[in-house]
C-alpha positions, -999 to 999 in steps of 0.1 A, spaced: -310 -172 703 -345 -187 700 -362 -189 666 -387 -162 675 -359 -139 687 -340 -144 654 -371 -136 633 -377 -105 654 -340 -94 649 -342 -100 612 -374 -81 610 -359 -51 628 -331 -49 602 -358 -46 575 -370 -15 592 -336 2 585 -345 3 549 -365 35 554 -345 53 581 -319 81 575 -284 73 562 -267 77 595 -293 56 613 -290 28 587 -252 28 590 -253 26 628 -279 -1 629 -264 -23 602 -229 -19 618 -243 -33 650 -261 -61 631 -230 -72 613 -214 -79 647 -243 -102 657 -235 -138 664 -265 -151 644 -255 -156 608 -291 -149 595 -290 -115 611 -256 -109 595 -268 -120 561 -298 -97 563 -276 -68 573 -252 -74 545 -280 -76 519 -294 -43 531 -260 -26 531 -257 -35 495 -292 -23 486 -286 11 502 -250 12 487 -235 20 521 -198 18 512 -187 30 545 -197 -4 559 -172 -22 537 -146 -24 565 -173 -39 588 -183 -64 561 -147 -75 557 -141 -80 594 -173 -100 598 -165 -121 567 -131 -131 582 -148 -139 615 -173 -163 599 -144 -185 586 -134 -192 622 -153 -223 634 -172 -219 602 -198 -246 607 -209 -234 641 -208 -197 633 -221 -197 598 -242 -228 590 -250 -231 553 -226 -202 547 -256 -178 548 -235 -150 562 -205 -154 540 -226 -158 509 -245 -125 516 -213 -106 525 -195 -118 493 -224 -108 472 -227 -74 490 -190 -67 484 -194 -72 447 -225 -50 446 -206 -23 464 -178 -26 438 -152 -38 461 -124 -49 438 -95 -60 461 -90 -98 458 -82 -109 494 -118 -118 505 -126 -134 472 -94 -155 472 -103 -168 506 -139 -175 496 -129 -192 464 -110 -219 481 -133 -225 511 -150 -259 515 -175 -263 543 -186 -298 550 -218 -301 571 -238 -330 583 -269 -338 562 -293 -368 561 -272 -397 550 -238 -381 552 -220 -348 547 -224 -320 521 -203 -291 510 -223 -259 517 -198 -234 504 -204 -240 467 -224 -208 462 -197 -189 480 -169 -202 458 -189 -194 427 -197 -158 438 -160 -152 447 -148 -166 413 -170 -141 394 -157 -113 416 -121 -122 409 -126 -114 372 -130 -77 381 -103 -74 408 -75 -49 399 -48 -59 424 -39 -93 408 -25 -98 373 -46 -112 344 -24 -143 343 -29 -150 380 -66 -146 376 -67 -170 347 -47 -196 367 -72 -195 395 -102 -197 372 -88 -226 352 -81 -245 384 -117 -239 395 -131 -252 362 -121 -286 377 -140 -280 410 -160 -310 423 -192 -290 423 -211 -284 391 -223 -250 402 -188 -238 408 -176 -251 375 -204 -232 358 -195 -200 376 -158 -205 367 -168 -207 330 -188 -175 334 -159 -158 351 -135 -169 323 -159 -153 298 -159 -121 319 -122 -118 314 -128 -114 276 -100 -116 250 -83 -144 231 -72 -163 262 -107 -166 275 -120 -179 242 -92 -204 239 -98 -217 275 -135 -222 267 -128 -239 234 -105 -263 251 -132 -270 277 -158 -276 250 -135 -302 234 -125 -319 266 -161 -320 279 -175 -323 314 -194 -350 332 -224 -328 336 -241 -313 305 -251 -279 320 -214 -270 324 -208 -275 287 -241 -256 280 -226 -226 298 -194 -231 278 -214 -229 246 -233 -198 258 -201 -180 268 -183 -189 236 -211 -176 215 -212 -144 235 -174 -139 232 -167 -150 196 -201 -145 180 -200 -159 144 -166 -174 149 -180 -198 175 -209 -210 154 -190 -239 136 -177 -253 169 -211 -253 186 -228 -267 155 -205 -298 156 -221 -309 188 -256 -310 172 -246 -343 157 -228 -357 187 -236 -390 204 -245 -375 238 -281 -364 236 -279 -340 265 -249 -322 249 -269 -320 216 -297 -303 234 -274 -279 252 -258 -269 218 -292 -263 202 -305 -242 231 -272 -222 232 -275 -214 195 -311 -203 199 -304 -181 229 -276 -164 211 -302 -148 188 -278 -148 159 -290 -151 123 -263 -176 115 -274 -198 145 -309 -199 131 -296 -212 97 -276 -239 115 -307 -250 135 -328 -251 104 -303 -273 86 -300 -296 117 -338 -303 120 -341 -326 90 -311 -347 103 -327 -350 138 -345 -384 142 -352 -383 179 -386 -367 186 -375 -349 218 -344 -335 201 -366 -322 172 -387 -304 198 -356 -290 214 -345 -275 181 -379 -260 176 -377 -244 211 -343 -231 203 -356 -215 171 -384 -199 190 -359 -186 216 -339 -169 189 -368 -144 182 -354 -141 147 -380 -133 120 -368 -162 98 -373 -186 127 -407 -174 136 -419 -176 100 -405 -212 98 -423 -222 130 -456 -207 118 -452 -226 85 -448 -258 105 -481 -251 123 -498 -246 90 -482 -273 69 -459 -295 89 -464 -331 99 -486 -333 130 -457 -340 154 -437 -310 142 -468 -288 141 -475 -296 177 -439 -290 186 -439 -257 169 -471 -246 188 -454 -257 220 -422 -238 211 -442 -206 203 -458 -206 237 -426 -189 248 -441 -158 233 -476 -162 248 -475 -127 262 -472 -113 227 -507 -106 213 -493 -104 178 -476 -138 179 -506 -154 196 -528 -141 168 -504 -154 141 -504 -189 158 -542 -190 160 -545 -179 123 -520 -207 113 -540 -233 133 -573 -222 117 -557 -223 82 -545 -259 89 -579 -269 101 -597 -254 71 -574 -272 47 
């Protein structure tokens, strides 16, 4: 199909957003059978938006079809990605399609070699497995633990998030082990920290705090930002105690950003105090960190007052 025809077909699907329920079902059912994956992807997305659960069988049939001669039928996994996401938004909780998507690798030609285009699909399906009710908790954990070792960073991150969705002691222990073992890419460990703090709250603080003094600067930064985003009072105290030990200028700024992200009153007062009385580098870092709240008139006014007070003195 020519590019112009594809654009027209995708545009026609958009018109089904405002038609009757029956017309939408009929139109989207036809679109899901289209041979162009962009058309299928658009139809799947709209089926989820309109919560058309009667289209679940059609979504499943199309999903399976797109695995056959996958590179030709569904380049970049656009169709499979959209269908997997639609199934989760339609609360489909049977594991079969997600199990298939979780193990799919689709190597496609790119400039200079080949690339796996199924990473998003695997991540989406991993998260969906955490809520499936036709496989045991132990089976799900085995699958998720295996995927924490996936080659793709994004899939490992989604596997960590899925483990956290399982909740309970087993999930926390898996994440603690992953934090100790580490990962070759810092964002994965950052997600581990975020998930642990959400699961264990205060009990996770000592573990994450240890990494503030580690040798890897990127892991130090991930730990600081995770503590800040947890918005826990205990995390703020840990960050305040870590700041005097931080010698690297960029890491000091990271701690200040983390304090600002916490939105805790104690942290905000400390940052405003730095603006008024801190050494110039910390004062500038505090102002930069407080820019996170630039939409708050109250905080902006407090920053301006602190800057004026510093200038007057």
